[in-house]
N, C-alpha and C positions, 0 to 999 in steps of 0.2 A: 440363531440372530440372522435376520434378513440381513443379505451383504450390501444392499442399497438401501437401508435405514439411515435416517440421520444420527442415530446412535451409533451405529457401525462407522459410520464415516469420521465422526467426532472422536471416537476411540482410537482409530487408526491414526489420524492426523496427531492427535495427542501423543500416540507412541512414538511415531517416526520424529516429530518436533522434538521431542524427550531425548532422543538420539544424538540430535543435532544442535540443540541449544540448551542453554539452562534457563530461558526466559521463565516466568513464573505462568505467565498467561499462554497456553498452546491450543489453537483452535482452528477450525476453518476460516472462521472469522478474522484471525492473525495472518492468515496466509492471504487473505482476500485485501485486508488493508495493507502488508506489505508489498503486493503486487501493484496496488494503485499509487503507492508512494514510490517506487522504483519507476514506475512508467513516467509519473511527474518528474521526477528528479533527471530523467532521460531525455526530456524533450517531448515526451508527449501533452497533447493539450487535453485539459479537462473536458472538453466535448467528447474526444474520442475515448476517454477512462470511463465517462458516463456512459457512453453506448456499450463498451465491453463488459461494465458492471451490470448493465440492464437498468440502470436507473432511468426514470421518468423524468425527475426535476435536478437540475445541476446542484441545488443546495444539498441534496443527499450525498454527491459524490464529494464535495469539498470536505465533508466529515472525515472521508477516509485518506486524504490527501495531507502530508504533512512534509514540509520541505526541510530538509537537512541544514544546520547552521551555514556547512561548507556550501551548499546550493545557494542560500539566499546571499553568503558572502560574495560568490561568484558573479551572481546576477547584479550586485551593487558594482563590484568593481568593473564589470562590461558596461554598466549603464549610466551609473552617476559621474559627473563631472570630474569629480575629486576622487574617483575609484583608481585604482591600480589598472593600467590598461597595458 
């Protein structure tokens, strides 16, 4: 098997994610999605994430990003007049 083939990479990522997590979905795409979400939750802008992921259109980047409930709550508390400051 060619070591830089997509199938080889998929199998390696699936194998090592299987050792680290019990997620049912294990793939390079999951790592990409997790990377984008962590970047966003830690203050990166969508524009910078877009560039890092190599997207042309910002709407493609928004699909990868999911704010956690804690992050949304934190933004609410910092931004809304009735939030806990």
